[in-house]
ZAVOGU-170812 format. One record per residue (C-alpha): residue number from 1; residue in three letters; z, y, x. Coordinates in Angstrom, 2 decimals. Each point is the difference from the previous one (the first is absolute). Example, Ala and Ser with C-alpha at 12.3 -4.5 7.8 and 13.67 -1.06 7.14 Angstrom:
2
BABA seq type       z       y       x
BABA   1  ALA    7.80   -4.50   12.30
BABA   2  SER   -0.66    3.44    1.37
This chain:
265
BABA seq type       z       y       x
BABA   1  UNK  -22.49   29.38    6.31
BABA   2  UNK   -2.11    0.55    3.18
BABA   3  UNK    2.45   -0.89    2.67
BABA   4  UNK   -2.43   -0.54    3.28
BABA   5  UNK   -0.77    1.71    3.28
BABA   6  UNK   -2.46    2.66   -0.69
BABA   7  UNK   -0.90    0.15    3.70
BABA   8  UNK   -1.08   -3.65    0.19
BABA   9  UNK   -3.67   -0.76   -0.47
BABA  10  UNK   -2.72   -2.40    0.73
BABA  11  UNK   -1.18   -0.82    3.66
BABA  12  UNK    3.52    1.99    1.48
BABA  13  UNK    1.65   -2.39    2.36
BABA  14  UNK    3.30   -1.36   -1.71
BABA  15  UNK   -0.75    1.31   -3.54
BABA  16  UNK    0.07   -2.98   -2.49
BABA  17  UNK   -0.78    0.26   -3.74
BABA  18  UNK    3.27    0.28   -1.81
BABA  19  UNK   -0.61   -1.70   -3.28
BABA  20  UNK    1.71    0.80   -3.31
BABA  21  UNK    2.76   -2.71   -1.22
BABA  22  UNK    3.24   -0.17   -1.47
BABA  23  UNK    1.50    2.25    2.09
BABA  24  UNK   -2.57    2.93   -1.58
BABA  25  UNK    2.17   -0.90   -3.35
BABA  26  UNK    3.12    0.60    1.38
BABA  27  UNK    1.73    3.61    0.01
BABA  28  UNK    3.03    1.29    1.78
BABA  29  UNK    2.35    1.92   -2.55
BABA  30  UNK   -0.63    3.79   -0.12
BABA  31  UNK    3.43    0.53   -1.01
BABA  32  UNK    3.31   -0.90   -1.60
BABA  33  UNK    1.97    1.26   -2.94
BABA  34  UNK    3.11   -1.58   -1.51
BABA  35  UNK   -0.25   -3.01    2.76
BABA  36  UNK   -3.56   -0.61   -1.68
BABA  37  UNK   -2.91    0.05    2.31
BABA  38  UNK   -3.52    1.58   -1.39
BABA  39  UNK   -3.30   -1.12    1.77
BABA  40  UNK   -3.62    1.09   -0.58
BABA  41  UNK   -0.59   -2.40   -2.71
BABA  42  UNK    2.81    0.57   -1.82
BABA  43  UNK   -0.48    3.88   -0.14
BABA  44  UNK   -3.84   -0.83   -1.20
BABA  45  UNK    1.40   -1.97   -2.60
BABA  46  UNK    2.45    3.18   -1.26
BABA  47  UNK   -2.82    2.10    0.18
BABA  48  UNK   -2.26   -2.21   -2.05
BABA  49  UNK    2.93    0.27   -2.59
BABA  50  UNK   -0.43    3.59    0.37
BABA  51  UNK   -3.55    0.20   -0.51
BABA  52  UNK    0.00   -2.15   -3.03
BABA  53  UNK    2.50    1.89   -1.56
BABA  54  UNK   -1.19    2.99    1.08
BABA  55  UNK   -3.52   -0.31   -1.21
BABA  56  UNK    0.71   -1.17   -3.33
BABA  57  UNK    2.92    2.57   -0.42
BABA  58  UNK   -2.70    2.69    0.71
BABA  59  UNK   -2.47   -1.61   -2.22
BABA  60  UNK    1.98   -0.67   -3.13
BABA  61  UNK    2.98    2.15    0.39
BABA  62  UNK   -1.63    2.89   -2.10
BABA  63  UNK   -2.72   -2.18   -1.91
BABA  64  UNK   -2.55    2.15   -2.11
BABA  65  UNK   -2.12   -1.11   -2.85
BABA  66  UNK   -2.97    1.12    2.42
BABA  67  UNK    0.82   -1.50    3.17
BABA  68  UNK   -0.53    1.59    3.38
BABA  69  UNK   -1.60   -1.63    3.03
BABA  70  UNK    3.38   -1.55    1.50
BABA  71  UNK    0.86   -1.44   -3.70
BABA  72  UNK   -3.51   -1.30   -0.46
BABA  73  UNK    0.30   -1.95    3.33
BABA  74  UNK    3.24   -1.12   -0.92
BABA  75  UNK   -0.99   -1.07   -3.64
BABA  76  UNK   -3.01   -1.92    1.62
BABA  77  UNK    2.38   -1.99    2.54
BABA  78  UNK    2.36   -0.69   -2.68
BABA  79  UNK   -2.65   -1.03   -2.57
BABA  80  UNK   -1.59   -2.10    2.49
BABA  81  UNK    3.54   -2.02    0.69
BABA  82  UNK    0.37   -0.12   -3.93
BABA  83  UNK   -3.08   -1.21   -0.94
BABA  84  UNK   -1.59   -1.86    2.70
BABA  85  UNK    3.12   -2.10    0.88
BABA  86  UNK    2.90    0.13   -2.61
BABA  87  UNK   -1.97    0.05   -3.02
BABA  88  UNK   -2.38   -2.75    1.48
BABA  89  UNK    2.88   -2.20    0.88
BABA  90  UNK    2.83    0.75   -2.74
BABA  91  UNK   -2.05    1.66   -3.14
BABA  92  UNK    0.86    3.62   -0.91
BABA  93  UNK    3.01   -1.22   -2.38
BABA  94  UNK    1.76   -1.77    2.78
BABA  95  UNK   -1.30    1.88    2.91
BABA  96  UNK    1.07    3.68   -0.74
BABA  97  UNK    3.56   -0.51    1.00
BABA  98  UNK   -1.02   -1.15    3.45
BABA  99  UNK   -2.69    2.87    0.57
BABA 100  UNK    2.40    2.19    1.84
BABA 101  UNK    1.36   -2.78    2.37
BABA 102  UNK   -3.45   -1.16    0.68
BABA 103  UNK   -1.55    3.58    0.81
BABA 104  UNK    3.11    0.39    2.32
BABA 105  UNK   -0.50   -2.95    1.85
BABA 106  UNK   -3.93    0.22    0.62
BABA 107  UNK    0.20    3.62    1.16
BABA 108  UNK    2.91   -0.72    2.35
BABA 109  UNK   -1.68   -3.14    1.56
BABA 110  UNK   -3.17    1.95    0.09
BABA 111  UNK    1.29    3.15    1.63
BABA 112  UNK    2.04   -2.52    2.43
BABA 113  UNK   -3.30   -1.50    0.94
BABA 114  UNK   -1.75    3.34    0.25
BABA 115  UNK    2.28    1.14    3.00
BABA 116  UNK   -2.02   -2.18    2.52
BABA 117  UNK   -3.21    2.40   -0.09
BABA 118  UNK    2.00    3.23   -0.12
BABA 119  UNK    0.22    1.87    3.41
BABA 120  UNK    3.61   -0.05    1.61
BABA 121  UNK    1.53   -2.27   -2.56
BABA 122  UNK   -2.87   -2.72    0.86
BABA 123  UNK    2.05   -2.87   -1.20
BABA 124  UNK   -0.16   -2.09   -3.37
BABA 125  UNK    3.66   -0.70   -1.08
BABA 126  UNK   -0.60   -3.26   -1.80
BABA 127  UNK   -1.08   -1.54    3.42
BABA 128  UNK    3.61   -0.07    0.35
BABA 129  UNK    0.95   -3.25   -1.70
BABA 130  UNK    3.37    1.20   -1.31
BABA 131  UNK   -1.68    2.60   -2.42
BABA 132  UNK   -2.35   -2.56   -1.60
BABA 133  UNK    2.67   -2.32   -0.55
BABA 134  UNK    2.41    2.48   -1.47
BABA 135  UNK   -2.87    1.17   -2.55
BABA 136  UNK   -0.71   -3.82   -0.72
BABA 137  UNK    3.70   -0.32   -0.48
BABA 138  UNK    0.14    2.78   -2.57
BABA 139  UNK   -2.73   -1.99   -1.86
BABA 140  UNK    1.33   -3.25    0.09
BABA 141  UNK    3.35    0.79   -1.33
BABA 142  UNK   -1.75    1.78   -3.08
BABA 143  UNK   -2.21   -2.95   -0.46
BABA 144  UNK    3.10   -2.33    0.06
BABA 145  UNK    1.78    2.42   -2.46
BABA 146  UNK   -2.55    0.00   -2.25
BABA 147  UNK   -0.43   -3.69   -0.02
BABA 148  UNK    3.38   -0.88   -0.78
BABA 149  UNK    0.45    2.95   -2.50
BABA 150  UNK   -3.30   -0.85   -1.93
BABA 151  UNK    0.30   -3.74   -0.03
BABA 152  UNK    3.69   -0.74    0.27
BABA 153  UNK    1.68   -1.97    2.68
BABA 154  UNK   -1.82   -3.58   -0.90
BABA 155  UNK   -3.19    1.79   -0.83
BABA 156  UNK   -0.12    1.84    3.10
BABA 157  UNK    0.62   -2.96    2.09
BABA 158  UNK   -3.04   -1.99   -2.09
BABA 159  UNK   -1.89    3.05    0.84
BABA 160  UNK    0.41    0.17    3.59
BABA 161  UNK   -0.05   -3.84    0.58
BABA 162  UNK   -3.00   -0.98   -2.43
BABA 163  UNK    1.96   -2.15   -1.80
BABA 164  UNK   -2.48   -2.10   -2.58
BABA 165  UNK    1.22   -3.41   -1.03
BABA 166  UNK   -3.50   -0.84   -0.92
BABA 167  UNK   -0.33   -0.51    4.13
BABA 168  UNK    1.84   -3.22    0.04
BABA 169  UNK    0.72   -1.43    3.50
BABA 170  UNK   -1.65    2.89    1.82
BABA 171  UNK    2.65    2.61   -1.79
BABA 172  UNK    2.44   -0.07    2.94
BABA 173  UNK   -2.58    0.74    2.80
BABA 174  UNK   -1.59    2.81   -2.42
BABA 175  UNK    3.25    1.59   -0.48
BABA 176  UNK    0.74   -0.33    3.97
BABA 177  UNK   -3.26    1.89    0.60
BABA 178  UNK    0.46    2.42   -2.50
BABA 179  UNK    3.46    1.26    0.77
BABA 180  UNK   -1.04   -0.20    3.80
BABA 181  UNK   -3.07    2.54   -1.20
BABA 182  UNK    2.16    2.07   -2.05
BABA 183  UNK    3.02    0.40    1.84
BABA 184  UNK   -1.07    0.04    3.55
BABA 185  UNK   -4.05    0.04    0.47
BABA 186  UNK   -0.94    2.74   -2.39
BABA 187  UNK    2.81    2.68    1.39
BABA 188  UNK   -0.91   -1.16    3.60
BABA 189  UNK   -3.76    0.62   -0.32
BABA 190  UNK    0.54    3.22   -2.13
BABA 191  UNK    1.65    1.52    2.84
BABA 192  UNK   -1.74   -1.67    2.87
BABA 193  UNK   -3.29    0.88   -1.43
BABA 194  UNK    0.45    3.73    0.31
BABA 195  UNK    1.67   -0.15    3.33
BABA 196  UNK   -2.43   -2.16    1.72
BABA 197  UNK   -3.15    2.30   -0.93
BABA 198  UNK    1.57    3.32    0.99
BABA 199  UNK    1.40   -1.73    3.10
BABA 200  UNK   -3.38   -1.41    1.05
BABA 201  UNK   -1.87    3.02   -0.95
BABA 202  UNK    2.30    2.18    2.25
BABA 203  UNK   -0.21   -2.44    2.70
BABA 204  UNK   -3.85    0.39   -0.05
BABA 205  UNK   -0.05    3.89   -0.25
BABA 206  UNK    2.28   -0.04    3.11
BABA 207  UNK   -2.00   -2.55    1.95
BABA 208  UNK   -3.31    2.35   -0.31
BABA 209  UNK    1.61    3.21    0.45
BABA 210  UNK    1.82   -1.22    3.06
BABA 211  UNK   -3.07   -1.81    1.27
BABA 212  UNK   -2.41    3.15   -0.61
BABA 213  UNK    2.54    2.28    2.36
BABA 214  UNK    0.32   -3.10    2.52
BABA 215  UNK   -3.91   -0.35    0.68
BABA 216  UNK   -0.57    3.81    0.20
BABA 217  UNK   -0.90   -0.02    3.66
BABA 218  UNK   -3.19   -0.16    1.79
BABA 219  UNK   -2.30   -2.67   -1.69
BABA 220  UNK    2.73   -0.88   -2.47
BABA 221  UNK   -0.63    2.88   -1.95
BABA 222  UNK   -2.63   -1.97   -1.76
BABA 223  UNK    2.20   -2.32   -0.99
BABA 224  UNK    2.55    2.37   -1.14
BABA 225  UNK   -2.39    1.56   -2.26
BABA 226  UNK   -0.56   -3.10   -1.61
BABA 227  UNK    3.53   -0.57   -0.26
BABA 228  UNK    0.57    3.13   -1.54
BABA 229  UNK   -2.83   -0.97   -2.68
BABA 230  UNK    2.02   -3.02   -0.86
BABA 231  UNK    3.46    2.11   -0.19
BABA 232  UNK   -1.69    2.47   -2.53
BABA 233  UNK   -1.68   -3.04   -1.81
BABA 234  UNK    3.53   -1.71   -0.42
BABA 235  UNK    1.92    3.23   -0.76
BABA 236  UNK   -2.54    0.44   -3.30
BABA 237  UNK    0.26   -3.89   -0.41
BABA 238  UNK    3.84    0.61   -0.22
BABA 239  UNK   -0.26    2.57   -2.19
BABA 240  UNK   -1.53   -2.56   -2.49
BABA 241  UNK    2.61   -2.66    0.66
BABA 242  UNK    3.03    2.36   -0.52
BABA 243  UNK   -1.24    0.75   -3.80
BABA 244  UNK   -0.84   -3.65   -0.27
BABA 245  UNK    3.17   -1.47    1.05
BABA 246  UNK    2.36    2.46   -2.06
BABA 247  UNK   -2.24   -1.02   -3.11
BABA 248  UNK    0.28   -3.76    0.91
BABA 249  UNK    3.89    0.50    0.44
BABA 250  UNK    0.46    1.78   -3.47
BABA 251  UNK   -2.51   -2.17   -1.44
BABA 252  UNK    2.19   -3.19    1.23
BABA 253  UNK    3.26    1.80   -1.60
BABA 254  UNK   -1.64    0.37   -3.32
BABA 255  UNK   -1.11   -3.64    0.03
BABA 256  UNK    3.64   -1.00    0.85
BABA 257  UNK    1.38    2.27   -2.84
BABA 258  UNK   -2.78   -1.59   -2.41
BABA 259  UNK    1.07   -3.39    1.06
BABA 260  UNK    3.82    0.83   -0.80
BABA 261  UNK   -0.88    1.44   -3.43
BABA 262  UNK   -2.50   -2.98   -0.93
BABA 263  UNK    1.32   -2.67   -2.39
BABA 264  UNK    0.34   -3.58    1.88
BABA 265  UNK   -2.34   -2.61   -1.62
C-alpha cells in the first residue's frame, strides 16, 4: 500500500519524508455485503483460495497418464509437499491421509505471501495477524483432536504435560513448562513467526520504495538510485522468504501432527 504524497520530494520546503508504519497495514472497507465489510486483505485471501483451487482443478481435473505442462507443475508441487514435508515428518503410512490438507495449507500460505510483490495487489495477506492466527488455530484444533483421539484423555494429558514419574520432585515444574509450551507458546509462535516475517518484509519494501521516490530530486537522485537498488534486492529476498515461511508453517504443522500421533513414553 503506497499512500504518500507523490508531489513531495527531498529539498522541497515543507516536504518531510512520510515513513511507512502501522497505517500502511490498515485498509478502509471497499464494499459491504449483508452487513459484512470487505477490505483489500480479505479480497486477496478469497482470491488466494480461488487461485489454489483453480490451479489444482485445472491441473488434475482431467489428469492424464502422460501429463501436460500444467499437470506436471501441479504434480511437482504436490510431490514436494508430500515427500519433502509430510512423509519426512509422519512417514508414508500415517502421512498419506494428511497430504491433501498440508498441500492446501502450503500453497494457500504461499500465495497469500506472494501478493506482496505482485503489482497493484502489493500486499502480503499474512502480514495481517488475523490470517496467520486463523490458520494456526486450525492446525492447533487438529493437533489437539488427534492427541486425545490417539492417546485417550489421560494419555493425551501425559503427552502434553511431559508426565514422567521418574523425574521425581522436578515433575510438577516440568509439567507446567510443558503445558505452557504445548497449549500457549507453540500455537502463538506458529502464528507470529509467519506474521512477523511478512510484516517486516513488506515494511522494508515500502520504506525503500517510498524513499526512492522521495529522494528523486536534484542531487538526491544518487540516493534515490541506491534506494531503488535496495528495493529490488529486498523484493528478491522477499520472494525467497515467502516460500520459506510457507514451508516452515507447514513443517511445524506436520511436526505437531506427528507429536499427536506418537506414543507417549
